C-alpha positions as CSV (number, residue, x, y, z in Angstrom):
1,M,24.8,-10.5,43.7
2,E,28.5,-10.0,43.1
3,A,29.7,-7.5,40.5
4,G,31.3,-10.3,38.5
5,K,28.0,-12.2,38.4
6,D,26.2,-9.0,37.4
7,A,28.5,-8.6,34.4
8,V,27.9,-12.2,33.3
9,A,24.1,-12.0,33.7
10,A,23.5,-8.7,32.0
11,P,24.9,-8.6,28.4
12,S,26.4,-5.3,27.3
13,Q,24.3,-2.9,25.2
14,A,26.8,-3.3,22.4
15,A,26.1,-7.0,22.3
16,R,22.3,-6.5,22.0
17,P,21.1,-7.1,18.4
18,T,19.8,-4.0,16.6
19,I,16.2,-3.8,15.5
20,S,17.3,-4.5,11.9
21,E,19.3,-7.6,13.1
22,Q,16.3,-8.9,15.0
23,L,14.0,-8.5,12.0
24,A,16.6,-10.0,9.7
25,G,17.4,-12.8,12.1
26,F,13.9,-13.9,12.3
27,W,12.8,-13.5,8.6
28,S,16.0,-15.0,7.1
29,G,15.1,-18.3,8.8
30,V,11.4,-18.6,8.0
31,S,10.0,-21.1,5.5
32,A,6.6,-21.2,4.0
33,D,5.9,-24.4,5.9
34,S,6.3,-22.6,9.2
35,L,3.7,-19.9,8.3
36,P,0.1,-20.3,9.4
37,D,-2.4,-21.1,6.6
38,E,-4.3,-17.9,7.2
39,V,-1.1,-15.9,6.5
40,L,-0.5,-17.6,3.2
41,A,-4.1,-17.2,2.3
42,A,-3.9,-13.5,3.0
43,A,-0.8,-13.2,0.8
44,K,-2.7,-14.8,-2.1
45,R,-5.6,-12.3,-1.7
46,F,-3.2,-9.3,-1.7
47,I,-1.2,-10.6,-4.7
48,L,-4.4,-11.0,-6.7
49,D,-5.6,-7.5,-5.8
50,T,-2.2,-5.9,-6.4
51,L,-1.6,-7.6,-9.7
52,A,-5.1,-6.4,-10.9
53,C,-4.3,-2.9,-9.8
54,C,-1.0,-3.1,-11.8
55,V,-2.7,-4.2,-14.9
56,V,-5.3,-1.4,-14.9
57,G,-2.8,1.2,-13.9
58,A,-0.2,0.3,-16.5
59,R,-1.1,3.0,-19.1
60,T,-1.7,5.9,-16.8
61,E,0.1,9.2,-17.1
62,A,2.5,8.6,-14.3
63,V,3.7,5.3,-15.8
64,E,4.0,6.8,-19.3
65,A,6.1,9.6,-17.8
66,I,8.5,7.1,-16.2
67,L,8.9,5.1,-19.3
68,R,9.6,8.3,-21.4
69,A,12.2,9.3,-18.8
70,L,13.9,5.9,-19.0
71,E,14.0,6.0,-22.7
72,A,15.4,9.6,-22.6
73,T,18.3,8.4,-20.4
74,G,19.1,5.5,-22.7
75,E,17.3,2.7,-20.8
76,R,16.6,-0.2,-23.2
77,M,13.4,-2.1,-22.9
78,Q,15.0,-5.4,-22.1
79,G,15.6,-7.4,-19.0
80,P,14.2,-10.4,-17.1
81,A,11.2,-8.8,-15.5
82,R,7.9,-8.0,-17.3
83,L,5.9,-4.8,-17.3
84,W,2.4,-5.9,-16.4
85,G,-0.6,-4.7,-18.4
86,R,1.5,-3.7,-21.3
87,D,4.4,-4.9,-23.5
88,G,8.0,-4.7,-22.4
89,M,10.6,-6.1,-20.1
90,L,13.2,-4.3,-17.9
91,P,15.9,-5.0,-15.4
92,A,14.5,-6.0,-12.0
93,D,14.8,-2.6,-10.3
94,R,13.3,-0.7,-13.2
95,A,10.5,-3.2,-13.6
96,A,9.7,-2.8,-9.9
97,L,9.7,1.0,-10.3
98,V,7.2,0.9,-13.3
99,N,4.9,-1.9,-11.9
100,A,4.8,-0.4,-8.4
101,T,3.8,3.0,-9.8
102,A,1.2,1.3,-11.9
103,A,-0.2,-0.5,-8.8
104,H,-0.7,2.8,-7.0
105,A,-1.6,4.9,-10.0
106,L,-5.4,4.8,-9.6
107,E,-5.7,4.7,-5.8
108,L,-7.1,1.2,-5.9
109,D,-4.3,-0.7,-4.1
110,D,-4.4,-2.2,-0.7
111,F,-3.9,-0.3,2.6
112,G,-2.4,-0.8,6.0
113,G,1.1,-2.0,6.6
114,C,3.4,0.9,5.4
115,G,0.4,2.6,3.9
116,H,0.2,0.7,0.6
117,S,2.4,-2.3,1.2
118,G,1.2,-4.3,-1.8
119,A,2.1,-1.7,-4.3
120,V,5.6,-1.6,-3.0
121,V,6.4,-5.2,-1.9
122,I,4.7,-7.4,-4.5
123,P,6.2,-5.8,-7.7
124,S,9.6,-5.9,-6.0
125,V,9.4,-9.6,-5.1
126,F,8.0,-10.5,-8.5
127,A,10.8,-8.6,-10.3
128,A,13.5,-10.6,-8.5
129,A,11.5,-13.8,-8.8
130,E,11.3,-13.5,-12.5
131,Q,15.0,-13.1,-12.7
132,T,15.6,-16.2,-10.7
133,G,12.7,-18.3,-11.8
134,A,11.5,-18.6,-8.2
135,S,8.6,-20.8,-7.2
136,G,5.2,-19.6,-6.1
137,R,6.0,-20.9,-2.6
138,D,9.1,-18.7,-2.4
139,V,7.1,-15.7,-3.6
140,L,4.5,-16.2,-0.9
141,V,6.9,-16.2,2.0
142,S,8.8,-13.3,0.5
143,V,5.7,-11.2,0.2
144,V,4.7,-12.0,3.8
145,A,8.2,-10.9,4.9
146,G,8.0,-7.6,3.0
147,Y,4.5,-6.8,4.4
148,D,5.6,-7.6,8.0
149,I,8.8,-5.5,8.0
150,A,7.2,-2.6,6.2
151,A,4.4,-2.4,8.7
152,R,6.8,-2.9,11.7
153,V,9.0,0.0,10.6
154,L,6.0,2.3,10.4
155,E,4.8,1.1,13.8
156,G,8.2,1.9,15.2
157,A,8.0,5.3,13.6
158,G,5.0,6.3,15.6
159,G,2.3,4.7,13.4
160,Y,0.5,5.9,10.3
161,R,-1.3,9.0,11.6
162,R,1.7,10.5,13.5
163,H,4.4,9.7,11.0
164,N,2.3,11.1,8.1
165,D,1.3,14.1,10.1
166,L,5.0,15.1,10.0
167,G,4.7,15.4,6.2
168,W,6.2,12.0,5.3
169,H,4.3,9.7,2.9
170,S,4.8,6.4,4.7
171,S,4.4,4.3,1.6
172,G,7.7,5.8,0.4
173,T,9.6,6.1,3.6
174,C,8.7,2.8,5.1
175,G,7.9,0.9,1.9
176,S,11.6,0.8,0.9
177,F,12.3,-1.4,3.9
178,G,9.5,-3.8,2.9
179,A,10.7,-4.0,-0.7
180,A,14.3,-4.7,0.5
181,A,13.0,-7.4,2.9
182,G,10.9,-9.1,0.3
183,V,13.7,-9.3,-2.1
184,A,16.3,-10.3,0.5
185,K,14.1,-13.2,1.5
186,L,13.5,-14.2,-2.1
187,L,17.2,-14.3,-2.8
188,G,17.8,-16.4,0.3
189,F,19.9,-14.0,2.3
190,D,21.4,-15.0,5.6
191,A,20.7,-12.7,8.6
192,D,23.8,-10.6,8.0
193,L,23.1,-9.9,4.3
194,F,19.5,-9.4,5.1
195,A,20.3,-6.7,7.7
196,S,22.7,-5.0,5.3
197,A,19.9,-4.8,2.7
198,L,17.6,-3.1,5.2
199,G,20.4,-0.7,6.1
200,I,21.1,0.2,2.5
201,A,17.4,0.8,1.8
202,G,17.0,3.0,4.9
203,T,19.9,5.3,4.0
204,F,18.1,6.5,0.9
205,T,14.3,6.5,1.4
206,G,11.8,9.2,1.4
207,G,8.5,10.8,0.0
208,T,6.6,13.8,1.3
209,W,2.9,14.9,1.1
210,A,3.8,18.1,-0.9
211,F,1.9,16.6,-3.9
212,L,-1.4,17.3,-2.2
213,A,-1.0,21.1,-2.6
214,D,-1.5,20.9,-6.4
215,G,-2.4,17.3,-7.3
216,A,1.1,16.4,-8.6
217,M,1.8,12.9,-9.9
218,T,4.5,12.2,-7.5
219,K,2.2,10.4,-5.1
220,R,1.7,7.7,-7.6
221,F,5.6,7.5,-8.0
222,H,6.4,7.1,-4.3
223,P,5.6,3.3,-4.1
224,G,7.6,2.9,-7.4
225,K,10.6,4.7,-6.1
226,A,10.4,2.7,-2.8
227,A,10.3,-0.5,-4.7
228,E,13.2,0.4,-6.9
229,T,15.2,1.5,-3.8
230,G,14.4,-1.8,-2.0
231,V,15.3,-4.0,-5.0
232,C,18.6,-2.1,-5.5
233,A,19.4,-2.3,-1.8
234,A,19.0,-6.1,-1.9
235,Y,21.2,-6.6,-4.9
236,L,23.8,-4.2,-3.6
237,A,24.0,-6.2,-0.4
238,Q,24.4,-9.4,-2.4
239,A,27.2,-7.8,-4.4
240,G,29.1,-6.9,-1.2
241,M,27.9,-3.4,-0.2
242,T,27.5,-3.2,3.5
243,G,24.6,-1.3,5.1
244,P,24.3,0.0,8.6
245,H,22.7,-2.5,10.9
246,H,21.7,0.5,13.2
247,V,19.8,2.1,10.4
248,L,16.6,2.1,12.4
249,D,17.7,2.8,15.9
250,A,20.9,4.8,15.6
251,P,20.5,7.9,18.0
252,W,22.0,10.2,15.3
253,G,21.0,9.5,11.6
254,G,18.8,6.5,12.4
255,F,15.5,6.2,10.7
256,F,13.5,6.6,13.8
257,S,15.4,9.5,15.2
258,T,15.5,11.3,11.9
259,Y,12.1,10.6,10.3
260,A,10.1,10.2,13.5
261,P,11.7,12.5,16.1
262,M,9.9,12.6,19.5
263,I,7.2,10.2,18.2
264,S,9.0,6.9,17.5
265,E,8.4,3.8,19.6
266,P,11.2,1.5,18.4
267,D,10.2,-1.5,20.5
268,L,6.9,-1.7,18.5
269,A,8.9,-2.7,15.5
270,V,9.8,-6.1,17.0
271,A,6.8,-6.6,19.3
272,E,5.4,-10.1,18.9
273,L,7.8,-10.8,16.1
274,G,7.1,-14.2,14.7
275,Q,3.8,-14.4,16.6
276,S,1.7,-11.7,15.0
277,F,2.1,-11.4,11.2
278,R,1.4,-7.9,10.1
279,I,0.0,-8.8,6.7
280,L,-3.1,-9.8,8.5
281,R,-3.6,-6.2,9.5
282,S,-3.8,-4.9,5.9
283,G,-7.0,-4.5,3.9
284,I,-8.3,-4.3,0.4
285,K,-10.1,-1.2,-0.9
286,P,-13.7,-1.3,-2.2
287,Y,-13.6,2.4,-3.2
288,A,-11.1,4.2,-5.6
289,C,-10.1,7.0,-3.3
290,C,-7.9,7.7,-0.3
291,R,-8.6,5.1,2.4
292,T,-9.3,7.7,5.1
293,I,-12.4,8.8,3.1
294,H,-13.8,5.2,3.1
295,A,-15.2,5.5,6.7
296,P,-17.1,8.7,6.0
297,V,-18.5,7.1,2.8
298,D,-19.7,4.1,4.7
299,S,-21.2,6.3,7.3
300,L,-23.1,8.2,4.6
301,F,-24.4,5.1,3.0
302,L,-25.7,3.8,6.4
303,L,-27.4,7.1,7.2
304,M,-29.1,7.3,3.8
305,E,-30.2,3.7,4.2
306,A,-31.5,4.3,7.7
307,F,-33.6,7.3,6.6
308,S,-34.5,5.6,3.3
309,A,-33.3,8.9,1.7
310,S,-32.2,9.6,-1.8
311,Q,-29.6,12.2,-2.6
312,E,-32.3,14.7,-3.6
313,E,-33.5,14.8,0.0
314,I,-30.1,15.8,1.4
315,A,-29.8,19.4,2.7
316,E,-26.4,19.2,4.3
317,I,-23.5,16.8,4.9
318,I,-21.3,17.7,7.8
319,V,-18.0,15.8,8.3
320,H,-16.8,16.0,11.9
321,G,-13.0,15.6,12.0
322,N,-9.9,17.4,13.2
323,Q,-7.6,20.0,11.7
324,Q,-5.7,17.3,9.7
325,T,-9.0,16.2,8.2
326,V,-9.5,19.7,6.8
327,L,-5.9,20.0,5.7
328,Q,-5.9,16.7,3.8
329,F,-9.4,16.4,2.4
330,D,-11.2,19.8,2.3
331,R,-11.0,20.6,-1.4
332,M,-13.9,22.1,-3.3
333,H,-11.9,22.6,-6.5
334,V,-11.3,19.3,-8.3
335,G,-8.9,19.8,-11.3
336,N,-7.7,16.2,-11.8
337,L,-8.0,12.6,-10.6
338,L,-5.9,13.0,-7.5
339,D,-7.8,16.0,-6.4
340,A,-11.0,14.0,-6.7
341,Q,-9.6,11.1,-4.8
342,F,-8.6,13.3,-1.9
343,S,-11.7,15.5,-2.0
344,M,-14.1,14.7,0.8
345,Q,-16.7,16.8,-0.9
346,Y,-16.4,15.1,-4.3
347,C,-16.3,11.5,-2.9
348,L,-19.4,12.0,-0.6
349,A,-21.3,13.8,-3.4
350,V,-20.7,11.1,-6.0
351,A,-21.3,8.3,-3.4
352,A,-24.6,9.9,-2.4
353,L,-25.6,10.2,-6.1
354,R,-24.4,6.8,-7.5
355,G,-24.5,4.6,-4.4
356,K,-21.0,3.4,-5.2
357,L,-17.5,4.8,-5.5
358,D,-15.6,2.6,-8.0
359,L,-13.2,3.7,-10.7
360,D,-16.0,4.6,-13.0
361,Q,-17.0,7.5,-10.7
362,F,-13.6,9.1,-11.1
363,K,-12.8,8.3,-14.8
364,P,-14.2,10.5,-16.2
365,L,-14.6,13.0,-13.4
366,Q,-18.3,13.9,-12.6
367,T,-17.6,17.6,-12.0
368,N,-19.9,18.6,-14.9
369,N,-22.9,17.0,-13.2
370,P,-25.1,19.7,-11.6
371,E,-26.2,17.3,-8.8
372,V,-22.6,16.4,-8.0
373,L,-21.8,20.2,-7.7
374,R,-24.9,20.8,-5.5
375,L,-24.0,18.0,-3.1
376,M,-20.3,19.2,-3.0
377,S,-21.5,22.7,-2.1
378,I,-23.5,21.5,0.8
379,T,-20.7,19.3,2.2
380,R,-18.4,20.8,4.8
381,I,-15.6,19.6,7.1
382,V,-15.5,21.0,10.7
383,P,-12.5,20.4,12.9
384,D,-14.4,19.9,16.1
385,R,-13.3,16.3,17.1
386,V,-10.2,14.8,18.7
387,L,-9.3,11.8,16.6
388,G,-7.1,9.0,18.0
389,P,-4.6,7.1,15.8
390,T,-7.3,4.6,14.7
391,D,-10.3,7.0,14.5
392,Y,-12.0,8.4,11.5
393,A,-14.2,11.4,10.9
394,A,-17.9,11.1,11.7
395,V,-20.6,12.1,9.2
396,E,-23.7,14.1,10.1
397,L,-26.6,14.0,7.5
398,V,-29.2,16.6,7.5
399,L,-32.3,16.1,5.3
400,K,-34.6,18.8,3.8
401,D,-37.4,17.7,6.1
402,R,-35.1,18.4,9.1
403,R,-34.4,14.9,10.0
404,R,-30.8,14.4,11.0
405,G,-28.4,11.7,12.2
406,E,-24.7,11.0,12.8
407,R,-22.5,8.0,12.3
408,Q,-18.9,7.2,12.9
409,I,-17.4,4.1,11.5
410,R,-14.3,2.5,13.1
411,F,-13.7,-0.3,10.6
412,A,-14.8,0.7,7.1
413,K,-15.5,-2.0,4.5
414,G,-12.3,-3.7,3.5
415,H,-10.5,-3.3,6.9
416,A,-9.0,-6.5,8.4
417,E,-11.8,-6.3,11.0
418,N,-14.4,-5.9,8.3
419,P,-12.9,-7.6,5.2
420,L,-14.1,-8.0,1.7
421,S,-15.2,-11.6,1.1
422,S,-13.2,-13.8,-1.3
423,E,-15.9,-13.4,-3.8
424,E,-15.7,-9.6,-3.5
425,V,-12.0,-9.6,-3.9
426,E,-12.2,-11.8,-7.0
427,A,-15.0,-9.6,-8.5
428,K,-12.9,-6.5,-8.0
429,A,-9.9,-8.2,-9.7
430,R,-12.1,-9.4,-12.6
431,S,-13.6,-6.0,-13.1
432,L,-10.1,-4.5,-13.6
433,V,-8.3,-7.2,-15.5
434,E,-10.9,-8.8,-17.9
435,P,-11.3,-5.6,-20.1
436,I,-7.6,-5.6,-20.7
437,L,-6.4,-9.3,-20.6
438,G,-9.7,-11.0,-21.5
439,R,-11.7,-13.6,-19.6
440,L,-9.6,-16.7,-20.3
441,A,-6.4,-15.1,-19.1
442,T,-8.2,-13.7,-16.1
443,D,-9.5,-17.1,-15.2
444,E,-6.1,-18.7,-15.4
445,I,-4.5,-15.9,-13.3
446,I,-7.1,-16.4,-10.6
447,D,-6.6,-20.2,-10.6
448,L,-2.8,-19.9,-10.5
449,I,-2.8,-17.5,-7.6
450,G,-5.3,-19.7,-5.7
451,A,-2.8,-22.6,-5.9
452,L,0.4,-20.4,-5.9
453,E,2.2,-22.7,-3.4
454,R,2.3,-25.4,-6.1
455,L,3.5,-23.2,-8.9
456,P,7.1,-24.2,-9.8
457,D,8.1,-21.1,-11.7
458,I,6.4,-17.7,-11.1
459,R,7.1,-16.7,-14.7
460,R,4.1,-18.7,-15.8
461,L,1.9,-16.3,-13.9
462,S,3.8,-13.2,-15.0
463,R,3.4,-14.0,-18.7
464,L,-0.3,-14.0,-18.3
465,L,-0.2,-10.4,-17.0
466,V,0.9,-9.1,-20.4
467,P,-1.6,-8.4,-23.2
468,G,-1.2,-10.9,-26.0
469,D,-3.0,-12.9,-28.5
470,V,-5.5,-14.4,-26.1
471,L,-9.1,-14.8,-27.0
472,R,-11.0,-11.8,-25.7
473,L,-14.4,-12.8,-24.5
């Protein structure tokens, strides 16, 4: 082929759209009508679960600390967006900060995507939707967009295991992109504005795992800060601030080169764009602890069932993982809620004793129970396995009569490949919401979300999330 024809056939590198531009170009043109029914149904499930987590987490220490800080800096409790599970309204970015922190405050929120996509994306989209009076249909497509881009950024950054092993908390680092995307879609941005919003979000995003050393509250705050960052980014773009369209793939200062050096796979961020919707890969938690512990918990339950064994018959619990399993989850001393939710020993001990691991097993802590302490003392983690990106630690159960067995679960309960049923999702939401908002309000919330595509103004739903003079039954 002649040189001139080569030049025409092969576009220059400069003309190739950046990853942000490809993501923005697709999602700026998507309508709810073009999305598969299963995608919209998934969005409703995650909205119900996340709103329930927000309501029950609204009066936790981390949320109270944020509100005291806002008051100390002169923030007035007024604005278009509601604080769920408590009284008060704030500007959209501040409401997203508070509600997203509440969603993650008790380790009950969904998993997958950027780590905890629901806690970041849904409060961000709702905050902007309350300001504009957007419809439920607009909220649904915006939530799907946020989930998709948050997950794709993390995939491009090497995936959850490798990105987090570097010390980054992906809900913070990648969540900001999802929040910005959700709000950009909600506000109706064209591709150029949408890409700018992503660029602005990516220039100021972060969150590290340092909290794990002493159980600091900042883990709860990471989704909140990511949500605030994403909301601000979208409104700055709308106001004329330009953001770098190369924010993800710039060789120097790009998100992938800076936050995921040597492990990034940028092409994964746009793989099957528009064909595979990443919201379908997220899951809903049945247990109130770090998701990585869920597979060992399920393994323990299966072993106890197989042996028809009670916790009194257990002589030893051995968790077979890698060095990261030890670093992240080997904690015998449990001084606060976060410690317990990241302690393999505590979670397996309480699960063996109670046969469940819901919020009641963590609040109050069970560390004064002699049987919990005994079971913790006979639980150990050994770094003797090579775990791939989607592998979880195996559990070996040894009984006092010398029977022993081992199980390794790939898809723990709640995973997209082993999902909670619709009835289980609703039961979880009811257990969290009814004690705070009452049965009648809870019924209406569930009904409205079930028909969200027909709701003309999202504020009707948001109003129900605030405690009021409803009849408590």
